[in-house]
N, CA, C and O atoms as a Tinker XYZ file with bonds, in Angstrom:
   100  protein
     1  N    -99.083000 -113.138000 -131.093000    73     2
     2  CA  -100.234000 -113.010000 -131.240000    64     1     3
     3  C   -101.358000 -113.931000 -131.765000    63     2     4     5
     4  O   -102.549000 -113.967000 -131.455000    81     3
     5  N   -100.445000 -114.875000 -132.895000    73     3     6
     6  CA  -101.214000 -115.734000 -133.687000    64     5     7
     7  C   -101.696000 -116.964000 -132.338000    63     6     8     9
     8  O   -102.792000 -117.484000 -132.130000    81     7
     9  N   -100.543000 -117.104000 -131.695000    73     7    10
    10  CA  -100.786000 -118.293000 -130.830000    64     9    11
    11  C   -102.122000 -117.952000 -130.084000    63    10    12    13
    12  O   -103.005000 -118.810000 -130.053000    81    11
    13  N   -102.298000 -116.795000 -129.511000    73    11    14
    14  CA  -103.427000 -116.153000 -128.552000    64    13    15
    15  C   -104.468000 -116.696000 -129.775000    63    14    16    17
    16  O   -105.173000 -117.654000 -129.458000    81    15
    17  N   -104.573000 -116.329000 -130.715000    73    15    18
    18  CA  -105.939000 -116.448000 -131.611000    64    17    19
    19  C   -106.243000 -117.890000 -131.842000    63    18    20    21
    20  O   -107.402000 -118.256000 -132.039000    81    19
    21  N   -105.250000 -118.707000 -131.823000    73    19    22
    22  CA  -105.359000 -120.181000 -131.899000    64    21    23
    23  C   -106.266000 -120.726000 -130.732000    63    22    24    25
    24  O   -107.242000 -121.460000 -130.884000    81    23
    25  N   -105.714000 -120.180000 -129.394000    73    23    26
    26  CA  -106.422000 -120.436000 -128.184000    64    25    27
    27  C   -107.745000 -119.963000 -128.194000    63    26    28    29
    28  O   -108.576000 -120.779000 -127.796000    81    27
    29  N   -108.178000 -118.821000 -128.557000    73    27    30
    30  CA  -109.174000 -118.409000 -128.574000    64    29    31
    31  C   -110.395000 -119.225000 -129.612000    63    30    32    33
    32  O   -111.547000 -119.513000 -129.287000    81    31
    33  N   -109.684000 -119.485000 -130.992000    73    31    34
    34  CA  -110.342000 -120.279000 -131.693000    64    33    35
    35  C   -110.787000 -121.610000 -131.242000    63    34    36    37
    36  O   -111.870000 -122.125000 -131.519000    81    35
    37  N   -109.802000 -122.141000 -130.486000    73    35    38
    38  CA  -109.984000 -123.460000 -129.834000    64    37    39
    39  C   -110.934000 -123.585000 -128.644000    63    38    40    41
    40  O   -111.739000 -124.512000 -128.548000    81    39
    41  N   -110.819000 -122.721000 -127.844000    73    39    42
    42  CA  -111.821000 -122.407000 -126.936000    64    41    43
    43  C   -113.320000 -122.496000 -127.418000    63    42    44    45
    44  O   -114.065000 -123.425000 -127.105000    81    43
    45  N   -113.772000 -121.156000 -128.419000    73    43    46
    46  CA  -114.816000 -120.913000 -128.852000    64    45    47
    47  C   -115.146000 -122.459000 -129.568000    63    46    48    49
    48  O   -116.354000 -122.689000 -129.618000    81    47
    49  N   -114.401000 -123.377000 -130.039000    73    47    50
    50  CA  -115.259000 -124.364000 -130.941000    64    49    51
    51  C   -115.236000 -125.349000 -129.826000    63    50    52    53
    52  O   -115.779000 -126.364000 -130.262000    81    51
    53  N   -114.866000 -125.527000 -128.600000    73    51    54
    54  CA  -114.914000 -126.455000 -127.741000    64    53    55
    55  C   -116.067000 -125.951000 -127.115000    63    54    56    57
    56  O   -116.795000 -126.868000 -126.736000    81    55
    57  N   -116.521000 -124.767000 -126.855000    73    55    58
    58  CA  -117.856000 -123.898000 -126.104000    64    57    59
    59  C   -118.951000 -124.676000 -127.127000    63    58    60    61
    60  O   -119.672000 -125.609000 -126.773000    81    59
    61  N   -118.914000 -124.121000 -128.388000    73    59    62
    62  CA  -119.807000 -124.769000 -129.596000    64    61    63
    63  C   -120.070000 -125.997000 -129.472000    63    62    64    65
    64  O   -121.262000 -126.305000 -129.477000    81    63
    65  N   -119.061000 -127.050000 -129.325000    73    63    66
    66  CA  -119.452000 -128.323000 -128.966000    64    65    67
    67  C   -120.121000 -128.581000 -128.031000    63    66    68    69
    68  O   -121.106000 -129.312000 -128.135000    81    67
    69  N   -119.706000 -127.992000 -126.802000    73    67    70
    70  CA  -120.480000 -128.354000 -125.444000    64    69    71
    71  C   -121.919000 -127.995000 -125.652000    63    70    72    73
    72  O   -122.840000 -128.689000 -125.219000    81    71
    73  N   -122.068000 -126.982000 -126.272000    73    71    74
    74  CA  -123.409000 -126.480000 -126.425000    64    73    75
    75  C   -124.239000 -127.258000 -127.182000    63    74    76    77
    76  O   -125.430000 -127.305000 -126.875000    81    75
    77  N   -123.728000 -128.024000 -128.337000    73    75    78
    78  CA  -124.258000 -128.956000 -129.457000    64    77    79
    79  C   -124.412000 -130.413000 -128.669000    63    78    80    81
    80  O   -125.375000 -131.142000 -128.906000    81    79
    81  N   -123.388000 -130.769000 -127.717000    73    79    82
    82  CA  -123.487000 -132.000000 -126.927000    64    81    83
    83  C   -123.434000 -131.865000 -125.497000    63    82    84    85
    84  O   -122.544000 -132.262000 -124.745000    81    83
    85  N   -124.575000 -131.210000 -125.194000    73    83    86
    86  CA  -124.599000 -131.143000 -123.857000    64    85    87
    87  C   -124.558000 -132.333000 -122.926000    63    86    88    89
    88  O   -124.069000 -132.303000 -121.797000    81    87
    89  N   -125.134000 -133.417000 -123.522000    73    87    90
    90  CA  -125.071000 -134.696000 -122.901000    64    89    91
    91  C   -123.721000 -135.108000 -122.244000    63    90    92    93
    92  O   -123.706000 -135.558000 -121.098000    81    91
    93  N   -122.409000 -134.926000 -123.099000    73    91    94
    94  CA  -121.449000 -135.588000 -122.652000    64    93    95
    95  C   -120.670000 -134.553000 -122.058000    63    94    96    97
    96  O   -119.454000 -134.662000 -122.219000    81    95
    97  N   -121.124000 -133.481000 -121.349000    73    95    98
    98  CA  -120.747000 -132.984000 -120.275000    64    97    99
    99  C   -121.152000 -132.969000 -118.968000    63    98   100
   100  O   -120.506000 -132.341000 -118.129000    81    99
């Protein structure tokens, strides 16, 4: 279950980064 939590946190961080830096996507 902890692995799933890590994946969700990583995806959330990636989405936040994409929202902060949209010009890189």
